[in-house]
MARFILUM-521130 format. One line per 2 residues: for each residue x negated, y, z negated of C-alpha. Coordinates in steps of 0.1 Angstrom, whole numbers, plus 5000, padded with zeros to 4 digits. Each point is the difference from the previous one (the first is absolute). Layout:
N
X Y Z  ...
//
This chain:
514
3968 6454 2926  4990 5037 4999
4976 5013 4973  5014 5022 4973
4983 5025 4978  4972 4984 4979
5006 4967 5017  4974 4977 5015
4999 4973 5026  4983 4979 4973
5035 4991 4987  5005 4976 5029
5003 4963 4992  4969 4978 5001
4994 4978 5031  4984 4965 5005
4963 4997 5001  4999 4978 5031
5011 5027 5024  4972 5013 5023
5012 5036 5001  5000 5002 4962
4962 5001 4997  4992 5030 4977
4986 5029 5020  4972 5018 4982
5007 5037 4996  4971 5024 4997
4999 5020 4967  5001 5033 5019
5034 4991 5014  5014 5001 4965
5012 5033 4984  4974 5018 4979
5023 5003 4970  5033 4985 4989
5030 5020 5015  5018 5019 4973
5027 5026 4996  4985 5034 5009
5028 5017 4980  5027 5024 5010
4993 5024 5016  4972 4984 5020
4967 5018 5003  5000 5032 5021
4970 4987 5019  4978 4968 5000
4967 4986 5010  5008 4973 5026
4979 4970 5010  4998 4999 5038
4997 4962 5003  5033 4983 4993
5001 4970 4976  5018 4966 5006
5028 4994 4975  5036 4989 5003
5013 5019 4970  5025 5028 5007
5014 5031 4983  5023 5029 5007
4976 5014 5026  4998 4969 5021
5008 5005 5037  5008 4972 5025
4994 5001 5037  4990 4979 5030
4968 4999 5019  5000 5003 5038
4999 4962 5003  5030 4996 4977
4984 4991 4966  5016 5013 4969
4977 5022 4979  5004 5015 4966
4979 5030 4988  5002 5010 4964
4987 5032 4984  4986 4997 4965
4995 5035 4987  4979 5007 4969
4990 5032 4982  4965 5011 5009
4972 4993 4994  5014 4965 5003
5000 4988 5036  5034 4996 5018
5003 4975 5028  5023 4983 5025
5006 4962 5002  5011 4981 5030
5020 4968 5004  4996 4988 5036
5009 4962 5003  4975 4994 5029
4971 5019 4983  4982 4969 4987
5010 4976 5028  4979 5013 5029
4963 5006 5001  4976 4997 4970
5017 5005 4967  4972 5023 4988
5002 5025 5029  5004 5035 4986
5011 5012 5034  5033 4981 4995
5010 5023 4972  5020 5031 5009
4981 5033 4997  5016 5032 4986
4989 5028 5024  5018 5032 4990
5028 5013 4979  5019 5033 5003
5030 5009 4979  5023 4970 4998
4982 4981 5028  4971 4976 5002
4983 4986 5031  4987 4964 5000
4980 4980 5025  5013 4964 5000
4982 4971 5017  5024 4975 5016
4972 4982 5018  4963 4993 4995
4985 5026 5024  4996 5037 4994
4990 5005 5036  5035 4988 5012
5028 5026 4998  5026 4972 4997
4984 4989 4967  5003 5034 4983
5031 5015 4986  5003 5035 4986
5028 5003 4974  5016 5029 4982
5010 4995 4964  5027 5025 4990
5016 5007 4966  5030 5022 5000
5028 5003 4974  4985 4971 4981
5002 4976 5030  4968 4987 5016
5000 4992 5037  4975 4986 5026
4998 5006 5037  4975 4989 5026
4987 5025 5025  4999 4992 5037
4965 4992 5012  4981 5025 5021
5000 4987 5036  4963 5003 5005
4981 5010 4969  4985 4984 4969
4995 5022 4970  4974 5001 4972
5014 5001 4965  4981 5031 4992
5014 5021 5028  5037 4995 4996
5020 5029 4984  5035 5001 4985
5022 5031 4998  5033 5002 4983
5021 5028 5017  5019 5018 4973
5020 5026 5020  5026 4989 5007
4999 4972 4975  5014 4974 5024
4974 4973 4993  4979 5009 5031
4963 4990 4998  4969 5001 5023
4971 4975 5003  4970 5014 5017
4966 4988 5012  4971 5023 5010
4972 4987 5022  4970 5015 5018
5000 4998 5038  4962 5000 5004
4995 5037 5003  4990 5022 4971
5031 5018 4986  5024 4981 5023
5026 4977 4985  5032 4981 5008
5029 4999 4976  5023 4969 4999
5033 5009 4984  5030 4979 4989
5032 5019 4992  5026 4981 4980
5027 5022 5016  4993 4987 5035
4985 4967 4989  4973 5003 5027
4962 5007 5002  4986 5029 5020
4965 5013 5007  4986 5035 5005
4966 5016 5003  4985 5021 4972
4968 5020 4997  4981 5016 4971
5002 5037 4995  4962 5004 5002
4985 4968 5015  4965 5012 4994
5007 5003 4962  5020 4968 4997
4979 4973 4984  5025 4972 4997
4994 4963 5005  5020 4973 4983
5030 5008 4977  4998 4985 4965
5035 5010 4989  5029 5021 5011
5019 5026 4979  5035 5014 5006
5001 5037 4996  5036 5002 5013
5016 5034 5002  5021 5015 5028
4974 4989 5026  4996 4965 4986
4963 5003 4995  4978 4969 4997
4963 4999 4991  4976 4972 5012
4971 5000 4975  4965 4990 5009
4983 5000 4966  4966 5004 5016
5009 5032 5018  5035 5016 4998
5037 5000 5006  5018 5002 5034
5035 5016 4995  5028 4993 5025
5035 5015 5000  5022 4971 5010
5033 5020 5002  4985 5028 5022
5007 4985 5034  4983 5029 5018
4968 4999 4978  4972 4978 5012
4973 5015 4979  4983 4982 4971
4985 5022 4972  4968 4988 4983
4990 5005 4964  4965 4991 4990
4996 4983 4966  4977 5012 4973
4964 4987 4998  4997 4971 4976
4989 5010 4965  4977 4970 5000
4987 4993 5035  4986 4966 4990
5027 4973 4996  4994 4979 4969
5026 4974 5008  5000 4981 5033
5032 5002 5019  5023 5025 5018
4999 5036 4992  5034 4997 4984
4980 4988 4969  4988 5035 4995
5027 5024 5014  5036 5003 5009
5024 5025 5017  5037 5003 4991
5029 5025 4999  5006 5016 4966
5033 5007 4984  4997 5036 5013
4997 4988 5036  4964 5009 5003
4972 4977 5012  4980 4987 4971
4965 4985 5000  4988 4979 4971
4965 4986 4995  4981 4978 4975
4962 4998 5000  4974 4981 4980
4970 5012 4980  4978 4969 4998
4973 4995 4975  4967 5009 5018
4983 4969 5013  5030 4977 4994
5014 4999 5035  4994 4970 5023
5018 4984 5029  5024 4982 4977
5009 5024 4972  4990 5028 4977
5002 5012 4964  5023 5030 4995
4991 5027 4976  5030 5021 5010
5024 5007 5028  5021 5029 5011
5033 5009 5017  5014 5030 5017
5033 5012 5017  4999 5026 5028
5029 5017 5018  5001 5011 5037
5009 5036 5003  5015 5004 5034
5000 5038 5002  4963 5002 4991
4991 4968 5018  4979 4987 4972
4999 4975 4971  5004 5013 4964
4988 4980 4970  5029 4997 4976
4986 4976 4973  4969 4981 4993
4985 4980 4971  4975 4974 4989
5009 4967 4984  4981 5010 4969
5024 5030 4996  5031 4978 4999
5017 4998 4966  5012 4965 4991
5026 5000 4973  5006 4972 4974
5026 4981 5020  4977 4992 5030
4966 4987 4988  5012 4965 4994
5012 4999 5036  4967 5010 5015
4972 4976 5010  4969 4999 4978
4967 5001 5020  4976 4973 4990
4971 5024 5000  5018 5027 4981
4981 5014 4969  5032 5007 4981
5030 4979 4991  5024 5025 5016
5007 4996 5037  4983 5026 5021
5017 5012 5032  4966 5013 5013
4986 4965 5004  5027 4987 5022
4999 4998 5038  5028 5023 5013
5016 5004 5034  5032 5002 5021
5014 5033 4986  5038 5004 5006
5018 5033 4991  5033 4996 4982
5029 5012 5021  5021 5010 4970
4976 5007 4971  4981 5032 5009
4963 4998 4995  5000 4962 4993
4977 4977 5020  5001 4962 4999
4965 4985 5002  4989 4964 5003
4972 4990 4977  4980 4969 4993
4972 4990 4977  4982 4991 5032
5016 5004 5034  4991 4963 5009
5023 4986 4973  5037 4991 5004
5014 5018 4970  5009 5036 5004
5016 5028 4979  5022 5027 5015
4996 5033 4982  5024 5029 5000
4978 5031 4995  5015 5034 4993
4975 5023 5017  5015 5031 4984
4998 4989 4964  4971 4976 5006
5018 4972 4982  5007 4964 5007
5038 4997 5004  5002 4962 5007
4981 4968 5006  5011 4968 5018
4979 4969 5003  5003 4978 5030
4984 4967 5010  5003 4991 5037
4979 4981 5024  5008 5028 5025
4977 5024 4982  4968 4986 5014
4977 5030 4999  5020 5032 5004
5020 4987 5030  5033 4999 4980
5022 5025 5019  5030 5019 4988
5020 5031 5010  5021 5026 4982
5037 4999 5006  5032 5017 4988
5021 4971 5013  5009 4992 4964
5016 5034 4996  5027 4989 5024
5010 4968 4981  5032 4997 4979
4992 4975 4972  5035 4992 4986
5017 4967 4995  5028 5010 5023
4977 5006 5029  4981 4968 4992
5032 4980 5005  5008 5018 5033
4965 4994 5014  5000 4963 4992
5036 4995 5012  4989 5014 5033
4971 4975 5002  5023 4971 4991
5027 5011 5025  4975 5004 5028
4986 4965 4995  5035 4985 4997
5012 5016 5032  4969 4988 5018
5005 4964 4989  5037 5001 5010
4989 5002 5037  4982 4966 4997
5016 4966 5005  5007 4982 4967
4973 4973 5006  4974 5026 5008
5008 5021 4969  4996 4969 4978
4967 4991 5017  4986 5035 4998
5010 5003 4964  4984 4967 4990
4968 5008 5019  4998 5035 4986
5005 4986 4965  4971 4976 5004
4976 5026 5013  5009 5024 4972
4996 4973 4974  4965 4993 5015
4991 5037 4996  5012 5000 4964
4979 4969 4993  4970 5016 5015
5005 5031 4979  5004 4980 4968
4969 4979 5006  4976 5030 5005
4979 5007 5030  4975 4982 5022
4964 5008 4991  4988 4995 5036
5029 5023 5012  4989 5027 4976
4964 4997 5012  5010 5003 5036
5022 5029 4992  4971 5020 4985
4982 4997 5033  5032 5010 5018
5003 5032 4979  4966 5012 5013
5008 4989 5035  5034 5017 4999
4985 5033 4989  4973 4998 5027
5027 4992 5026  5021 5030 4990
4969 5023 5003  4995 4988 5036
5037 4998 5009  5003 5031 5021
4971 4990 5022  5016 4966 5006
5033 5016 5009  4984 5022 5027
5001 4969 5023  5038 5001 4999
//
């Protein structure tokens, strides 16, 4: 039975308690969505803030896409858009997800790597090892004319890729659905690189040599994120938040030159919050097509800083734009938290600091990080804040840098927010959705048809056996959800969050062996 909009596998009939395979499987709390899925309205938001780690959930909606992994497993990916500053996210329903390996392994969950236009690129684990190419699938989620689709990319014949180095480019001229997936890697000589490129038009991978325009001025180490500039030349920027941006023109076949843009010096050179530099700065492409730099910095109370935390007396934020003709960064907007005007509708949504001297919530005392520039609301920056960065609860702020006002607040409780390692990206994928009841029926009809046609190819006895077995396992999952989560699993998961972050920071070095 295929899922329909708003449906859940929890509706399956109960099973006997004496079956061995019906033992409840503890599900870590960070596998569960951060907030209840809801209707984002019609039209959907023009852009969203997207969680990069997918959640495990069998509910579906109009934006559910069905596909098959390289080893033949059915997989459902569902997009749950929400108006910022609320976090949007994807959920996955993969029948084999909880059956192999430890149930608390975060590596089993799909990772959202990039979005561009109506496309999203995911890394899907179909086996336990990230060092085995056969255990990794890369999938494209596409939404067009209100219908969501999934397709798996052919594996590169020799290479493994780091999540942080893969790029996605949606080719818009002509608008025939063509896209490119690219990987940029150093070849052990300063300023020399290799570009691995997948073209959906040919369905194959290719590799070509690239070099920096001025190798002596190119201070580039490990990419933190990738931005799609697009244009006639299909420009992509690999961003090293410590140093700068390497820009490559994917559609210029005769161009092997990489252009380097150095990032501005940090406003506060001493990091207050342990973790990646993405806690403090971000690079994105604005609605005007220009490269934008956003930064948040802390102003701690003198003498309050130690290895664990600090007391904030204020914090600031700024937006800069790269001026290509002048080859320089220009400060567009900047402010301090103490300058932000909070209207009457927002104070009750904000946290109250335990050491605050007034009853009103004070933005200045919060720990702030992860700035993300809105892709549709000019001058608005989304900022993650906490009373203390070590806590789980966070508040996403929408700050209008021009008017210095607080436009929105969204609270979020998630076990994924240990420290400031909760990662998200800006995306206009939601702008390509069609949220109407007619399209909802079409999308779910396609899912049902696909599953029915697949089952028709099986002998009757096997169809019955598979249906019964699948029903039991889904009932087990529903039972695990209703009974809460395993405390030990949650404790192990907290350790894995730190290990996973450290693993990603060293990922490129590990992949050099391959």
